[in-house]
N, C-alpha and C positions, 0 to 999 in steps of 0.2 A: 518494446512498442510503445507506442503513446495511446493509452485508452481514449474512447470516444470523450469529446470535449476538454482533451487535454493536448499539449504540446502542438504538432501539426496535422494530428487527425480531426478527420473532417465527416460527419454523417449526416442523413436527413433529419435526424433527431439527438443533437448532442445532449439534451437535458435528460435523456432516458438512462439514467445511469443505475438502474436494477441491477443487482449482482447477477441475476440469468443473463441479462442482456450483454453485461461486460464478459462474462464466461464465454458466451457464445461468440463474441467478438474475438476473443484469444483463440478459441478453436477454429474459426473461420481463418485466421491470420495463419495458423500452422497448415491447415489444409491448403491454402492458397502457396504457401512456400514449398510444400513437400508432397502434397497429394494424399494418398492413403497409407504412404511408408515413413511416416516421420522417423528420423534418427532419435537415439537417447537424448532427452531433452530434461534439463533442469530447470524449474519453475522459480524464478526470482521476483519479489514485489516488496515495495516499500509501502507502508502505512496503508491506505485504501488498496493500492495495487498488492500488498501483501494479501489483504483478504480475497482478492480476487484470484491469487495464486492458490491459496487454501482450498478455495472452492472448485477452481479447476481441477486440482488434484484428487478433491474428495469425490467428484464426479465419476472419476474412473473412466472418463470419454476420451481419453486420450492414454492408451496403454503403453506409451513409450516414456512416460515421466519416469526419469530415474532419481529424482531428488528434488526438495523443496527448501526454499531458503526466504524466511519470513524477516522482516527488518522493521523493527520500531512498532509493533502493532500487537496487541493481545486483547481479547474480548472485554475483560473486566475494566480497564482504563478506558478503552475506546468508548464504551457503552456509557460510562459514568460522564465522560465529556460531553456527549450528544446534547446535553441541557444547555450547554453554553455556546454551542457552535454559532446560533444565529447573532448572538451578541458579538461574538469574536468577528463573524463576516461583517457584520454592519459597521464594526469600529474600524476596519483596516481601510486604508487609504485606496481611494478608487480610480485614482488615475495619475500617471506619472509623466514628466515632460521628456524622460529618456529611461533606456532600461537600466543605465547606471543609477539614476535616482531610485529606482524601484529595489535594486539591489541594497543600496545604502538604507533605504526604508527598512527592509527585511530584518536587517541587522539592528539598527537603532530601536525597532519596535519590538524586537526580542523574538520573532517568529523563528528566527535562524541566528547562530551565535558567530557564525565563521564567515568572514568576507568572502574567501575562496571557494567556499561550498556555495554560499549565494551565487557567486557569478556562474557556477555551472548549473545549477537548479532553476534560477528565477527567469531567466529569458524565456524558457520553453513556456512558463506560464502565462506570458503576456501576449497581447496582440496590439497591433496598431490600429487606432480609431482614426479613417481620415475625418469623418465629420466634425471630431472634437480636437483634431490633430495632438493627440497624446497615446500614450500606451493604456490598455487597461486589462483586466484580468481575462485570460482566455476562459476558464471555466466559471460558469455563472452558478457556483455551490449553493447559494442561498435559495435558488429556485429547485433543489432537489431534494429537499427534505424528506419527502416521502419514502426514499431510498436508504436513508441514512441507516435505520437499524437492520435492514436486510444485509449490510454490508459487514456487521459484527456478531450479530445474535446467532449464538451456537458457535461461533468461531474457534474457541478452544477444543470442544469436543471433535470439532472437524480437522482440525490441525493433529491432534495426537491420534485420531483413527486413521489418517491418512497412511497406507502401507508403503512408505517409501522413506529412504533416509532424510531426515529433515534438520534445519538449522534454525535456530530463533535468535535473532540478535537484537537486543534492547539495550538502552543508555544505562540502565542500572536494575538490580534485582526488584527495587521497590515498582519497578514496571509491570513484573511477573504477577498474574493474577492468581488468586488461590486456586483456583480449579486446577490450572496448570501446574502448582506448587504441588499439590497432592496428587495428582493423577500421573505425572510424569515419570515417577520411580516405577508406577505400575504397569504403565500402557505403554512406555517407549521402549521398543526391543533393542537389542545390542547393536543394530546396523544404524541406528539413530542417535542423532546428536543434539545437544541443547547446548547453544552457546551464547553466553550473556558477556557484555563489556561494560565496564564502569570508566571512569576519566582516568583512573589509575592503575587497574588491573583487568585481567582476561581471566575469566572462570571457564573452564570446558570438562563438560560432565557427560558421562557415558553412563547409561543403567541399562541392566538386564533385565529380560521380562521375568515376572515372577510366576 
């Protein structure tokens, strides 16, 4: 699903990106689709969406959650990067003559490394501005700073405490924060998985509860 302020979703307040609001949005969509009897659901989220998936699972408000997949986000690196976010956002190009130009910029600018990946992920992050006759960023993230810490604070503890099978996919082991590294062998039960990928290899670990 497209979270509020992203993709094709539109709400009365797209700038309210508090973690509580986004979790409630997910629960509302599930209820709208399945009523009070949802099927088994595996929550999958990337980056901020991964944080939302963890928080939804941790709330235990959705009893049919059967699994949790978190892609490219852990608390340590996410919290450390927040101090740089406003600078990164202010330095990014703000408007594009075409979607293809935005795709090219995302790769040349280093935010994405793969042109095929960019062609999948970039179009839904843009909208056409009739007054400027160009494409602009769909989400005005620079105006949501008050919510940033809430997305990631306590994320590692919540991830490890979720009582469902879980998978964590990262670009490399250097992205794995210290808390998860220490606690994972102690806290992740035999039904849970930690999956990490690097450019050249995949490592799959299972740990039994001690």
